[in-house]
C-alpha positions as CSV (number, residue, x, y, z in Angstrom):
1,X,-10.1,59.1,-10.7
2,X,-9.2,56.5,-13.3
3,X,-6.7,54.9,-10.9
4,X,-9.4,54.8,-8.2
5,X,-11.9,53.2,-10.5
6,X,-9.3,50.7,-11.6
7,X,-8.5,49.8,-8.0
8,X,-12.2,49.3,-7.3
9,X,-12.6,47.1,-10.3
10,X,-9.6,44.9,-9.3
11,X,-11.0,44.6,-5.8
12,X,-14.4,43.5,-7.1
13,X,-12.8,41.1,-9.5
14,X,-10.8,39.6,-6.7
15,X,-13.9,39.2,-4.6
16,X,-15.7,37.6,-7.5
17,X,-12.9,35.1,-8.1
18,X,-12.7,34.2,-4.4
19,X,-16.4,33.2,-4.6
20,X,-16.2,31.4,-7.9
21,X,-13.0,29.6,-7.3
22,X,-12.8,28.8,-3.6
23,X,-16.4,28.4,-2.5
24,X,-17.1,25.4,-4.7
25,X,-14.0,23.7,-3.5
26,X,-15.3,23.5,0.1
27,X,-18.5,21.9,-1.2
28,X,-16.5,19.4,-3.3
29,X,-14.2,18.5,-0.4
30,X,-17.3,17.9,1.7
31,X,-18.5,15.4,-0.9
32,X,-15.5,13.2,-0.4
33,X,-17.2,11.4,2.5
34,X,-20.3,10.7,0.6
35,X,-18.4,9.4,-2.5
36,X,-16.3,6.9,-0.5
37,X,-19.2,6.1,1.8
38,X,-17.4,7.0,5.1
39,X,-17.7,10.0,7.3
40,X,-15.6,9.0,10.3
41,X,-12.4,10.7,11.5
42,X,-8.9,10.1,10.1
43,X,-8.0,7.6,12.8
44,X,-11.3,5.7,12.4
45,X,-10.8,5.6,8.6
46,X,-7.2,4.4,9.1
47,X,-8.4,1.7,11.5
48,X,-11.1,0.6,9.1
49,X,-8.5,0.2,6.3
50,X,-6.1,-1.6,8.6
51,X,-8.9,-4.1,9.5
52,X,-9.5,-4.8,5.8
53,X,-5.7,-5.3,5.2
54,X,-5.2,-7.5,8.2
55,X,-8.0,-9.9,7.0
56,X,-6.5,-10.0,3.5
57,X,-4.2,-12.9,2.6
58,X,-0.5,-12.2,3.0
59,X,1.3,-11.3,-0.2
60,X,4.6,-12.7,-1.5
61,X,5.2,-10.3,-4.4
62,X,5.7,-6.7,-5.4
63,X,3.0,-5.4,-7.7
64,X,3.7,-3.1,-10.6
65,X,0.0,-2.6,-11.0
66,X,-3.2,-3.6,-9.3
67,X,-6.8,-3.9,-10.4
68,X,-9.2,-2.8,-7.7
69,X,-13.0,-2.0,-7.3
70,X,-14.2,1.5,-6.4
71,X,-17.6,1.1,-4.8
72,X,-18.3,2.5,-1.3
73,X,-15.5,1.5,1.0
74,X,-17.7,-0.6,3.2
75,X,-18.8,-2.6,0.2
76,X,-15.7,-3.2,-1.8
77,X,-12.9,-2.3,0.6
78,X,-12.3,-5.8,1.7
79,X,-11.7,-7.0,-1.9
80,X,-9.5,-4.0,-2.7
81,X,-7.4,-4.7,0.4
82,X,-6.3,-8.0,-1.2
83,X,-4.6,-6.1,-4.0
84,X,-3.2,-3.3,-1.8
85,X,-1.4,-6.0,0.3
86,X,0.9,-6.4,-2.7
87,X,2.1,-2.9,-2.5
88,X,2.7,-2.7,1.3
89,X,6.5,-3.1,0.9
90,X,6.6,-1.4,-2.5
91,X,9.1,1.4,-2.9
92,X,7.0,3.9,-4.8
93,X,7.2,7.6,-4.8
94,X,4.2,8.2,-7.1
95,X,1.0,6.5,-8.2
96,X,-0.9,6.6,-11.5
97,X,-4.6,6.0,-11.1
98,X,-6.6,4.9,-14.2
99,X,-10.3,5.3,-13.8
100,X,-13.5,5.4,-15.8
101,X,-15.4,8.7,-15.9
102,X,-18.5,8.8,-13.8
103,X,-19.0,12.5,-13.2
104,X,-17.5,13.7,-16.4
105,X,-18.5,13.0,-20.0
106,X,-15.3,12.4,-22.0
107,X,-14.5,11.1,-25.5
108,X,-10.7,11.3,-25.0
109,X,-8.4,10.7,-22.1
110,X,-8.5,13.3,-19.4
111,X,-6.0,14.2,-16.6
112,X,-7.3,15.3,-13.2
113,X,-6.4,18.9,-12.8
114,X,-6.5,19.2,-9.0
115,X,-3.2,20.3,-7.5
116,X,-4.0,18.2,-4.4
117,X,-6.7,16.2,-2.8
118,X,-7.4,16.8,0.9
119,X,-8.7,13.5,2.3
120,X,-9.4,12.8,6.0
121,X,-6.0,11.2,6.1
122,X,-4.1,14.2,4.7
123,X,-2.9,15.7,1.4
124,X,-2.2,13.9,-1.8
125,X,-0.4,16.1,-4.2
126,X,-0.3,16.1,-8.0
127,X,2.7,14.8,-9.8
128,X,3.1,18.0,-11.9
129,X,5.9,16.7,-14.1
130,X,3.8,13.6,-15.1
131,X,0.7,15.8,-15.6
132,X,2.6,18.0,-18.0
133,X,3.9,15.0,-20.0
134,X,0.3,13.6,-20.1
135,X,-1.1,16.7,-21.8
136,X,0.1,15.4,-25.1
137,X,-2.8,12.9,-25.3
138,X,-5.1,14.1,-22.5
139,X,-7.2,17.1,-21.8
140,X,-7.8,18.3,-18.2
141,X,-10.9,17.9,-16.1
142,X,-11.9,18.2,-12.4
143,X,-12.1,14.9,-10.6
144,X,-13.5,16.0,-7.3
145,X,-16.6,13.9,-8.0
146,X,-14.9,10.9,-9.6
147,X,-15.3,7.8,-7.3
148,X,-12.8,5.8,-9.4
149,X,-10.1,8.3,-8.2
150,X,-11.3,9.3,-4.7
151,X,-12.1,5.8,-3.3
152,X,-8.4,4.7,-3.9
153,X,-6.8,7.6,-2.1
154,X,-7.2,6.5,1.5
155,X,-5.8,3.0,0.6
156,X,-2.8,4.6,-1.2
157,X,-2.1,6.9,1.7
158,X,-2.3,4.1,4.2
159,X,0.0,1.8,2.2
160,X,2.5,4.2,0.6
161,X,2.4,7.3,2.8
162,X,3.3,10.6,1.2
163,X,3.3,10.0,-2.6
164,X,2.4,12.1,-5.6
165,X,-0.5,11.2,-7.8
166,X,-1.5,11.3,-11.5
167,X,-5.1,10.4,-12.3
168,X,-6.3,9.7,-15.8
169,X,-9.9,9.1,-16.8
170,X,-9.9,6.6,-19.7
171,X,-12.8,6.5,-22.2
172,X,-14.2,3.2,-23.5
173,X,-12.6,3.6,-26.8
174,X,-9.8,1.2,-27.9
175,X,-7.7,3.8,-29.8
176,X,-7.9,6.3,-27.0
177,X,-7.2,3.7,-24.4
178,X,-4.2,2.4,-26.4
179,X,-2.8,6.0,-26.3
180,X,-3.1,5.9,-22.5
181,X,-1.3,2.6,-22.4
182,X,1.6,4.0,-24.5
183,X,1.8,7.0,-22.0
184,X,1.9,4.6,-19.0
185,X,4.6,2.6,-20.6
186,X,6.7,5.8,-21.1
187,X,6.0,6.8,-17.5
188,X,7.4,3.5,-16.2
189,X,10.7,4.4,-17.8
190,X,10.9,7.7,-16.0
191,X,10.4,6.7,-12.4
192,X,8.6,3.6,-11.6
193,X,5.0,4.3,-10.5
194,X,2.4,2.1,-9.0
195,X,-0.5,1.7,-11.4
196,X,-3.9,1.5,-9.8
197,X,-6.7,0.5,-12.2
198,X,-10.3,1.2,-10.9
199,X,-13.0,-1.1,-12.4
200,X,-16.4,-2.5,-11.6
201,X,-17.9,-5.6,-13.2
202,X,-21.4,-6.3,-14.3
203,X,-22.8,-3.1,-12.7
204,X,-26.6,-3.1,-12.6
205,X,-27.1,-6.6,-14.0
206,X,-29.3,-9.2,-12.3
207,X,-27.3,-11.4,-9.9
208,X,-27.2,-14.6,-12.1
209,X,-26.3,-12.9,-15.4
210,X,-23.9,-10.5,-13.5
211,X,-22.0,-13.4,-12.0
212,X,-21.7,-15.0,-15.5
213,X,-20.6,-11.7,-17.0
214,X,-17.9,-11.3,-14.4
215,X,-16.6,-14.8,-14.8
216,X,-16.2,-14.4,-18.5
217,X,-14.6,-11.0,-18.1
218,X,-12.0,-12.4,-15.7
219,X,-11.1,-15.2,-18.1
220,X,-10.2,-12.6,-20.7
221,X,-8.0,-10.7,-18.2
222,X,-5.9,-13.7,-17.3
223,X,-3.7,-13.5,-20.4
224,X,-3.5,-9.7,-20.1
225,X,-2.7,-9.4,-23.8
226,X,-4.3,-6.5,-25.7
227,X,-5.8,-9.0,-28.2
228,X,-7.6,-10.8,-25.4
229,X,-8.6,-7.8,-23.3
230,X,-9.9,-6.0,-26.4
231,X,-12.8,-8.4,-26.6
232,X,-14.4,-6.7,-23.6
233,X,-15.3,-3.8,-25.8
234,X,-18.1,-6.0,-27.1
235,X,-21.6,-5.0,-25.9
236,X,-21.8,-8.6,-24.5
237,X,-19.5,-7.6,-21.6
238,X,-20.6,-5.1,-18.9
239,X,-17.6,-3.5,-17.4
240,X,-17.2,-0.1,-15.9
241,X,-13.7,0.6,-17.0
242,X,-13.3,-1.2,-20.3
243,X,-10.8,1.4,-21.5
244,X,-9.0,1.2,-18.2
245,X,-8.3,-2.5,-18.6
246,X,-7.3,-2.2,-22.2
247,X,-4.9,0.6,-21.4
248,X,-3.4,-1.5,-18.7
249,X,-2.9,-4.4,-21.1
250,X,-1.2,-2.2,-23.6
251,X,1.1,-0.7,-21.0
252,X,2.5,-4.1,-20.1
253,X,2.6,-5.6,-23.6
254,X,5.7,-6.0,-25.7
255,X,8.2,-6.7,-23.0
256,X,8.8,-9.2,-20.2
257,X,5.5,-11.1,-19.8
258,X,3.9,-10.1,-16.6
259,X,2.1,-12.4,-14.2
260,X,-1.5,-11.4,-13.5
261,X,-2.6,-12.9,-10.2
262,X,-6.3,-13.0,-9.4
263,X,-6.5,-12.3,-5.7
264,X,-10.2,-12.0,-4.8
265,X,-13.6,-11.7,-6.4
266,X,-16.9,-10.9,-4.7
267,X,-20.1,-9.0,-5.5
268,X,-22.5,-6.7,-3.9
269,X,-25.0,-9.5,-3.5
270,X,-22.5,-11.7,-1.7
271,X,-21.4,-8.9,0.6
272,X,-24.7,-7.1,1.2
273,X,-27.1,-10.0,0.8
274,X,-28.9,-8.1,-2.0
275,X,-30.2,-9.9,-5.1
276,X,-30.3,-6.8,-7.3
277,X,-28.6,-4.7,-8.5
278,X,-25.4,-6.7,-9.0
279,X,-21.9,-5.2,-9.0
280,X,-18.8,-7.4,-9.2
281,X,-15.6,-6.6,-7.3
282,X,-12.2,-7.9,-8.5
283,X,-8.8,-7.6,-7.0
284,X,-5.8,-8.6,-9.1
285,X,-2.1,-7.7,-9.3
286,X,0.5,-7.6,-12.0
287,X,3.5,-9.1,-10.3
288,X,7.0,-9.1,-11.8
289,X,9.1,-10.1,-8.7
290,X,8.7,-11.8,-5.4
291,X,8.7,-9.6,-2.4
292,X,10.5,-11.6,0.3
293,X,14.2,-11.9,-0.4
294,X,14.1,-10.4,-3.9
295,X,14.4,-6.7,-3.1
296,X,17.6,-5.5,-1.5
297,X,17.3,-3.4,1.6
298,X,19.8,-0.7,2.6
299,X,19.7,2.5,4.6
300,X,21.3,5.9,4.1
301,X,22.8,7.8,7.0
302,X,19.7,10.1,7.1
303,X,17.3,7.1,7.1
304,X,19.3,5.6,10.0
305,X,19.1,8.8,11.9
306,X,15.4,9.1,11.2
307,X,14.7,5.5,12.4
308,X,16.6,6.0,15.6
309,X,15.0,9.4,16.4
310,X,11.5,7.9,15.7
311,X,12.1,5.1,18.2
312,X,13.3,7.6,20.8
313,X,10.3,9.9,20.2
314,X,7.9,7.0,20.5
315,X,9.4,6.0,23.9
316,X,9.4,9.6,25.1
317,X,5.8,10.1,24.1
318,X,4.8,6.9,25.8
319,X,6.6,7.7,29.1
320,X,4.7,11.0,29.2
321,X,1.3,9.2,28.7
322,X,1.0,10.2,25.0
323,X,1.1,8.4,21.7
324,X,3.3,9.4,18.8
325,X,1.2,9.4,15.6
326,X,3.0,9.3,12.3
327,X,0.8,9.2,9.2
328,X,3.6,9.0,6.6
329,X,7.3,9.7,6.0
330,X,9.4,11.4,3.5
331,X,11.6,8.3,3.4
332,X,10.2,5.5,1.2
333,X,11.9,2.9,3.4
334,X,9.4,3.7,6.2
335,X,6.6,2.3,4.0
336,X,8.2,-1.1,3.8
337,X,7.6,-3.9,6.2
338,X,10.8,-5.3,7.8
339,X,10.6,-7.2,11.1
340,X,11.5,-4.9,14.0
341,X,13.3,-5.5,17.3
342,X,13.9,-2.6,19.7
343,X,16.4,-3.2,22.5
344,X,17.0,-0.8,25.4
345,X,20.0,-0.9,27.6
346,X,21.5,0.9,30.6
347,X,25.2,0.6,30.1
348,X,25.9,-3.0,29.2
349,X,22.7,-4.3,30.7
350,X,19.5,-4.8,28.7
351,X,16.5,-3.3,30.4
352,X,13.8,-3.7,27.8
353,X,13.1,-5.5,24.5
354,X,10.2,-6.0,22.2
355,X,9.7,-7.2,18.6
356,X,7.3,-7.8,15.8
357,X,8.9,-10.3,13.5
358,X,6.4,-10.5,10.6
359,X,4.5,-7.2,10.8
360,X,1.6,-6.4,8.4
361,X,2.0,-2.7,8.7
362,X,4.6,-0.2,7.4
363,X,7.7,0.5,9.4
364,X,6.7,3.9,10.5
365,X,3.7,2.3,12.4
366,X,5.5,-0.8,13.6
367,X,8.5,1.0,14.9
368,X,6.4,3.3,17.1
369,X,4.5,0.4,18.6
370,X,7.5,-1.8,19.2
371,X,9.6,1.0,20.8
372,X,6.8,1.8,23.1
373,X,6.4,-1.8,24.1
374,X,10.1,-2.2,24.8
375,X,9.9,0.6,27.3
376,X,6.7,-0.4,29.1
377,X,5.5,-3.9,28.2
378,X,8.6,-6.2,28.5
379,X,7.5,-8.9,31.0
380,X,11.2,-9.7,31.8
381,X,12.0,-6.1,32.9
382,X,10.5,-3.3,34.9
383,X,8.9,-0.5,32.9
384,X,11.2,2.4,32.1
385,X,10.5,5.5,34.1
386,X,10.5,8.9,32.4
387,X,13.2,10.2,34.8
388,X,15.5,7.4,33.7
389,X,15.1,7.7,29.9
390,X,18.2,10.0,29.5
391,X,20.4,7.1,30.7
392,X,18.9,4.6,28.2
393,X,20.5,3.6,24.9
394,X,18.3,2.5,22.1
395,X,19.1,0.0,19.4
396,X,16.7,-0.8,16.5
397,X,17.3,-4.1,14.6
398,X,15.5,-4.5,11.3
399,X,14.9,-8.0,9.9
400,X,15.1,-7.5,6.1
401,X,15.1,-9.6,2.9
402,X,12.8,-12.1,4.6
403,X,12.5,-15.2,2.4
404,X,10.7,-18.5,3.0
405,X,13.0,-21.5,2.4
406,X,12.3,-25.2,1.9
407,X,15.9,-26.5,2.3
408,X,18.4,-25.9,5.0
409,X,21.2,-25.8,2.4
410,X,19.9,-22.3,1.6
411,X,21.1,-21.1,5.1
412,X,24.4,-19.1,5.2
413,X,25.7,-19.3,8.8
414,X,27.0,-15.8,9.8
415,X,24.8,-13.9,7.3
416,X,21.3,-15.3,7.8
417,X,19.0,-15.3,10.8
418,X,16.2,-17.8,11.0
419,X,12.5,-17.6,11.8
420,X,10.1,-20.5,12.3
421,X,6.3,-20.2,12.2
422,X,3.5,-22.7,12.8
423,X,0.0,-21.4,13.3
424,X,0.2,-18.8,16.1
425,X,3.7,-19.7,17.2
426,X,6.6,-17.7,15.9
427,X,10.3,-17.6,17.0
428,X,13.5,-16.2,15.6
429,X,17.3,-16.3,16.2
430,X,19.6,-13.6,14.9
431,X,22.6,-14.5,12.7
432,X,25.2,-14.0,15.5
433,X,23.5,-16.6,17.7
434,X,24.5,-19.5,15.3
435,X,28.0,-18.1,15.1
436,X,28.5,-17.9,18.9
437,X,27.1,-21.3,19.3
438,X,29.1,-22.9,16.5
439,X,26.0,-24.4,15.1
440,X,25.5,-26.2,11.8
441,X,22.5,-25.2,9.7
442,X,20.5,-28.2,11.0
443,X,21.2,-27.3,14.6
444,X,20.3,-23.7,13.9
445,X,16.9,-24.8,12.5
446,X,16.2,-27.1,15.4
447,X,17.2,-24.5,18.1
448,X,14.9,-21.9,16.3
449,X,12.0,-24.4,16.4
450,X,12.5,-24.8,20.1
451,X,12.7,-21.0,20.6
452,X,9.3,-20.8,19.0
453,X,7.9,-23.3,21.5
454,X,7.7,-26.1,18.9
455,X,9.3,-29.5,18.7
456,X,12.9,-29.3,17.4
457,X,12.0,-31.5,14.4
458,X,8.9,-29.5,13.4
459,X,10.5,-28.2,10.2
460,X,11.8,-31.6,9.2
461,X,8.4,-33.1,9.9
462,X,6.9,-30.6,7.4
463,X,4.8,-28.9,10.2
464,X,6.2,-25.4,10.1
465,X,7.4,-22.6,7.8
466,X,11.0,-21.6,7.8
467,X,12.3,-18.1,6.9
468,X,15.8,-16.7,6.6
469,X,16.6,-13.1,6.8
470,X,19.4,-10.6,7.3
471,X,19.6,-7.8,9.9
472,X,20.4,-4.1,9.8
473,X,21.3,-2.7,13.2
474,X,20.7,1.0,13.9
475,X,22.1,2.4,17.2
476,X,23.8,5.4,18.6
């Protein structure tokens, strides 16, 4: 009898927990759309973010940290994209989000306790090891209603793919924020994370005073020293995320002086045409190294196999009237942005070729598109038929370590390929072209200008940009 009673009690307890624990999660997940201000499908959200990113200026550096707004995505997404462009080729496996508390009341730092967030674009999982390390200075809270965390997730997924997250809510207290800065500095020695700092400026102020507040706040951030940034704790400055900015300044103090680049500033009144209330949006990046040419690019055997198989699958899907959709990859290299050429051949004869020389999207997206175009859209060759695909060999050529140069003395014949761009005209020659032709660097430059449909002297005349690059070939 006692055993039967115990069994019934356990069953009732299990039912109770299923209601208490799991039912609210479905409601909280449903709030994601209202918090970020978008209720479309995953593909529509991805296209929206791509649109923001394509309109953002091209970056030339790798960001260790970015400062971004967290209003509704339609309002502040265009500004945020200017900072996220600086992480498009970053090799990050994890992200640390610093955000002010909006839904929680906190007096000390708090780590988001969610094991994962299920966004329209997929799952973002908790960095458990980092969360455990953070418990020394942070308590845990639920962040399912925190816009400073949730608004950033789709951008992070779009730029970096499958990464783990740690989110910390930072109070507006200098000593508590300093402790978070110390934690972040320690985390950067474990495995380099991308730091995402969510802030809003002048929230709720009239337009004129809000703009003045934002301008003065930004001037304090330019030095990025704790002594300068600490001044924002004054009541004279209206910032949603004072502790976030101070923690960031502490995290990057005491070592190599970082470079803070202000990338964009706008406000709700400028974007929406509203006079009140004002909210300022800032995009900035802490940059320690230049992107093009400064980061070495190499592939493991597994990465080579994955790249080749992805190209083949993209072609196979296309020939069957379908589209291969890849949202992320387990390989960080697939989140980087090399130029891509896909060459198809039947025996020794080329039967299809396509390229994107300076893509603005990660490799896992560019590769699918270029491979499909090589099979079906090359104007110099007939489209490949599905019945012929088994006879086709696939070669993927990656253009890596792309670096703009100002002097032809920087060209190494045999190692470097060249790319010339002016306005909407772009052309490239691979390294072996100069070797086969026996060209000098000057001839190489002039021939590349001509290949782009430009006068041979366009670079010498100062009318075009010149890039050098190396290639990695992946083939069967």
